[in-house]
Structure formats: C-alpha cells, structure tokens
N, C-alpha and C positions, 0 to 999 in steps of 0.2 A: 504494500500500500504506500502511495506517495505522500510525503509530508507537504503541507501547504507552504509556498514561498511567503516571505514576510510581506511582500507587496500585495498578497492575496488575503491578508488577515481580515481586512474590512470587506464585507460583501453587501450587495444591495439589500439582501434579506434582513440585515441588521436593523435597517430603518423601520421595518415592519414589526420586528419582534421586540424592539426596545433595548436590545443589548448594544452597549458601546464597547467595541473591541479595540484595545490600544496596542501600541507598538511593543509593550511589555508582555503581550500575550504569550503563554506557554501551554502547549497541550499537556494534559494531565497524565501522570504515571499512576497506574492502578495500585502500585505499591504504597502510595501515599493516602489511599482511602483509609479512613480512621479505623475501620474494622480490620483491615490488613495490618495497619500499624500496631494494633493490639497484640499481634503475634511476634513483632520484632523490635518495636520502639519502646524503650524504657520510659519515655515520656507518657505513654498510654498504657503500657502493661501494668497489671496489678492482680492481686489475688481475687478481687471482686470481679475483674474481667473474666477470669477463668470460671468462676462460679456462675457468672451470667450466661456464658455459652453452655456450661454444663446443665443449666436449668431447663434447656430444651430437651434433655433426656429426663423424663418426668421423675424417675426415682432419685435423681441428683438435685432436684429443685428443693429450695428451702421453703416449705409450706409454712404459712404464718396464720395466726388467728387474727388477721387484719383484713378488713373489708377489701375484697378484690384480689387477695393473695392466698386464698385457701387452696386445698388440694384440688377441688373441682374446677377452680379458675385456671390453674396451671394445666389440668387435664384437658380442658377445652382449648386453651391456647395452643398447646403442643399438638393436639389433634388437627387443628386448623393449619398448622405449619407442616403437617406430615408430607404432603405431596411435594412441597418445595424442598424440604430437607431430604426426602428419599431420592429425588432426581438429582440433587446436588451431590449426594454422597455415593451415588451409584458407581461412578468411574474414578473417584478420587484416589482410592488405594491402588487400583490396577493401572490407570493411565494418567494419573496426576491431573485430572480434570474435575474441577468443582463446577459443574455445569449450571448455568443460570446466575451464578454469583461471581465466579472468576473466569469462566470459559463459556463459549457458546454451546448450544445444544447440538448433539450429534445423533440423537435417537430417532432416525427417520428411515422409512422405506425408500427404495430407489424411486425416483420420479419418472416422468415420461422421457423417452429418448427423442421424441419429436416435439417441437415447440408449437403451441397454438399461436398463430401469427395473424389471424383474421380480425383482430380487434385493434382499434386505435388506443392510444394511451388513455384517453378520456373514457372509452368504453371499458377498458381493462380495469381502471380505477373504480368505476361504478360496479362492475361485477365483483371486484375484490371486497368492496365495502359491504355489498349485499351478503356475500359468503362469510365475511368476517363477523358480521352481526349474528348470522345463523350459527357460527361456530363458537360463539361465546364472548365476543368483544363488546363491552358496553359502549366504547368509543373507538373510532378508527379514523386515521388520517394519513396522508402521504406527504413527504417532503423530499427534496433532492438530497442526495448524499452530500454530507458536509464533513470532511475529515477533521475539521478543527475540534469536533467533539469526541473523536475516537481517541482512546487511550494510546499513549506512546508504546506501552508494554503491558502485557498480562503479568500476573504475579502468582507464584506457587507458594501457598502457605505450607505445604507438605515439605518442600525442599528449601524454602526460604530464599528463593531466587526470582529475579524477573525473567519473563519468557517473551520471546518475540511475538508480536501481534500477528495472529493467524487469519485475520480477515482478508480474503482474497481481493486482488485488484479487479477493476471492471464493474463493480457494483454501483449502480446509478441512482437508486432510490431507497428510501427508508419508509417502511410501513410502521406507524406507531399506533399501538393500542393501549387502552386504559380500562381498568375495571374498578368498579365502585367498592369501597370498603364499607362495611356495615354501619349504618348511621346510629342505630341504637347502642351497639357495643361501644362505639367511640365516645358516647356520653359518659362512660364510666372511667375514662382516662383521668389520672394514671392508675392502672391496675394490670395485673397479669391477665385478667379477663379481657381487657381492651386490646391486648396484644393478639387476641384471636382474630380481630378485624384485620390486622396486618397480614397474618398468615393466610386467612381466607382470601384476601385480595390477591396475594401472590399465587395461591393455588388456582384461583379462577383465571388469572393471567396466563399461567403455564398451560392450562388446558386449551385456551383460545390460541395462544402463541404457537404451540406445537401443531395444532390442527390447521391454522391458516398457513403456516410455513409448508406443511405437507401439501396443501391445496396448490400453492404456487409451484412447488416442485412437480406436482402432477400435471401442470401445464407446460412443463419442459424447461422451466427457468431455474436459475440458482437462487437459493433463499437461505439465509443464515439467521437463525433464531437467537435472540439475545434478551435476557431479563435485566439484571443489574450489571452484567459484565460488559466489556468491550467498549462502551461509549457512555457518555453522559446522556441520560434519558430526557431530562427536562428541556434543554435547548432544542432537541429534536422534536419533542412533543409540541413545543411552542411554534416551531417552524411548520409543523404539520397541521396547525390550526386547531389544536385541542384545547388551548387555554392560554393564560397569561401568567407571568411570574409574580409571586407575592412576596411581601416583606419577610415572611418566614422561610424564604428560599424554596418554596414548593410551587408546583403547578396548580393554578386555580382554574377549574373548568366551569363553564356555565351550568352544566348539568349536576355536578356533584361537589362543586367547590374544590377544596384541596384533598378531599377524601377519596383518592384514587391511587392505584398502583399501576406502573407503566412498564411496557415491554416494547421491543422493536424488532423488525425483520429487515435485514439488508438484502437487496435483490437487484438483479439486472432485468427484471420484467419491465417492459415499457409502461410507465405510469405517468399520470398527470398530477403534478404537485398541487396541494391545497394552499390557500392563502392563510397567513397568520390572522388571528382575530383580535379585536379590541372591543371589549365590553365595559371598559372603565376601571379595570382592576388597579392599574398603576396609580391613577389619581385618587382612588379610594384608599389604597394602602398608604399614600402620602399623608392622609389625615387620620388614619386608624393606627393605633398602637396596641390593639387588643392582644396580639400574640407576644410582642416584646414586653408588655406589662405583665402578662401572665407567666412568662417563662421563669421558673424558679431560680435558674442559675444565670439569667441575663445573657443568654447566648445569641439572642436575636437583636439585630441592629435597630436602634431607636432613631438614628439620624438619617440623612439622605443617602442615596446610593453613592458608592465610591469604589475606587480600585483597591482599597485597603484590604489586606488579608490577615487572618489571625495566626495561621500556621500552615504547614505544608499540605494539609488536607483541604485547603481552598485552592481553586484554580486561579491563576494569576492573569492579570491583564484584561479584566472585564469590569466595567463600571456597573455595579449592582448592589443590592442588599446581600450581605454575606453573613452566614451563621458560623459561630465558633464551634466547629465539629468536636473539638476536644472536650469542651465544657458539656456539650450536649450528650456525648457518649458516656462521659463520666456519670452523669445523672442517671442514664439508663442502667449502668452497671450497679450503681448504688441502690437502686430500687428493685433490681432483679427482673426487669422487663423493659421493652421499648416504651418510649414516651411519645405521646401525640397530643400534648396539651395545646400546642399551637394549632393543631387541626380542630380540636374540640371547640376552642374559643373563637376561631375565625368566623366572622359574620357570614361568609359565603358557605359555611358548613350548614346547609339547610336541605330539606327534602324539596327539591325544585319541581317535583311532580305536582305540588300544590300551587294553585294559581296565585294565592296571596304571597307566596315566597318568590314567585317569578316577578310579581309586581315590585317586591322589595328589591330584587336584583336590578330592575330598571331604574329605581330611585338611586341605588348605589352607583350606577353608571352615569348619573346625570349631575347637574349642578346642585341637586338636593342630597348629595352624598352625606353631608354632615347630619342631615335630618335622618337619613337611613341608618347611620351609625348610632344616633341617639335612640331611635326606635328599637333597634336590635338590643341595645342594653336595657331599655325600659321594659321590654317584654321578656327579659330574662334568658335570652338565648346564650348558649355556651356554658351554662352552669353544670357542674359535675353531678352525676347521678351515682347512686351506690350500686355495687354489684348485686346486692340483694334485690334491688328494684328490677334489674335486668332479669335475674333468674326467676322472679315471681311473676313476670309479665305473661 
C-alpha cells in the first residue's frame, strides 16, 4: 500500500467532513493504540489492567455487591462479547492473528471467479446498501479509499512486535457500516451490565460485516473485512456520510447519536461514494459541555478544537477535539469494565424513532440549539438508571 505524499495530506473531502489536516500530520501506528500499549508500555501497564482483561473470562471477574457489578451483570456482558472474543481468539495462537481487533478477517469462502460487471457504480452502491441492510447493517455508506486513515503497521500482542500492513494495493472504496448499541442498557452506565451494549454492538457488527464482505466476494471482487483493526473507523464513517464528529471524539449519527459500533470493508468493487452530512453537530457541540462535564477523570476537551495531543495514543496533525486515551482507559480498568458515560449523557443519545426526538434533533441543528440543550437537561435526559431497573423491566 502506498503512503500519501505530504502534498496530498489536504484533500477536498476535508472541507466537507470538518477535519483540518496540517503539515504535522502523521499516520497512526497500531502499536500506539492504548489497548496495545497496555501490553508493552509501563506508562499504561498495571495490575488493574491485567484484571480488567481477565474479567472477560467470567470466572476471573471480581463480582461485587455493587449495583451493576454483580455476577449476573458480568455474565450478560461476557455473553454479549462472546462472538467478538471467539472470532478474535480463533487464529491468535496458531497464526498470530487477532482478527477484528488487530488483523482483518480471513474466515471466508472463495468468491466468484467471474466479476459481475453489468452495473454502474451508482447501481452497485444501491444494490450493496439494499443487501447490507438485509444482512444486518443498521447503517451503511460508501467513501473513496483514503490511506491517511490506514495504520502504518499492524501490531502483534503475542510477539510484541509491529507487523507490516497487509492491506493489498488497488482497493478503491470503503464500505462503512454501523450498528446500534442498546439504548436501555446504556442508561445504566457505568456498570458491567452496560458493557453488554458494547459487546452486543460488536457482535451485530461482525455478523453484518462478514456477510456483506462475502456478498461482495460472491460478485467477483476483492473485499477485506475490518472491525477495529487496520484503519481509523470514525474518519471513514464521516466521509461515508454516516454522521459527524462530536466533542467526545465519537461519531454522532442522526439515527442513533453516538450509540453505534463501526466496521468497514475495503474493496475494488466499482462504487459511488456518498457525501458527508451536516446536521448541526459541530455547532451544537461548541455550546454543549455535557460529556466533558460528566467525564469523571476530565479526559474530554472543554475548549475549542486544536492540534494538541495528550500522548502517543492520539493521532497527530489534525485540528479536532481530542480525548486523553490514557486517562480514559485508566478509569475503565479501575472500575472493571468499559465506560460510556459520555455516550449516556450526550443529548443526541435518544430513540430517534420517536417523532418528538426527531423534532428535538432539528432544534439542535438550528439557531435554537441552546434552547434544545436547555430542554434536554430540563427533561432529565442522560441520567443514570440502576441495573436493577434494567433487569426488572
């Protein structure tokens, strides 16, 4: 795969996505992901980190008589993560591939040897979206391949070495999918129970991702399935028109707010790229501090977007709101499960199938955004519910 020349760092698409890419831009090395750093960097490694990862093996979890952290809460969380964990572990010992998190997926049948070539890129995209929704994607969009967001290297936790990026040359498009995380479970954040929403989101993503990838391969084209591995998902999702970037560093979609998990497929199938969307998120986040105020360890930026980074787990050379990944992950490990407080309190975290929530979304995207923010707080959205409330529903 070819690396972008410095003169190509700024692209016309950036004006539509809202990212300002500077001359200091550096593509990201997967080794510096904070989860990977927890296996080699003393700045991140700790006994709590080890126990955090062990807790996904239920017998090693530290059950507590604390709301949301009981045996049944961990049992459900770990069951929700089962598909993601099983597929990730399947080839790690034999082939040094932690698929979905460090490496792309390889578990496919052979596709067609003859390509279907009777469709235009626009027709191919329409067919793909129809098939993708049928195969389990809640959201699906297409963008042009942009190597700026592809990692410079893969990383092996098993051998503690960087590996060459194995994404083949000649891939022209990226199909980005997203699946909803459960709205009710997220209301119990922070809790082990709420971690089930994350695992369930990934599991749904994987089923849709593998199925759509096989569909493209069955049409005779190359398709490489990627979950958290290989490339940064959020910039690609924004380019594919699935949503906008929020203060909390997450994708905010019109349909589900920040309550989504993302996956992507790199392909050479001729496809028509979607346009990035703008429904007022940037302007709303400029006046909203709900996530940064609620973050217990103050890892979320309160000020304006900048190129400042906190540590090597942040990508360099992009003007944006940047989260301190070290602080965030430390809170995760201290409480024994992932944290989604910023998702729970985000005003866009609503059930948009309801008409009055869609009306609120219109207000948030207009000059009445401060009123929308006041209304959200006045009506009590984003407050934490107990795990007992969820179990008794």
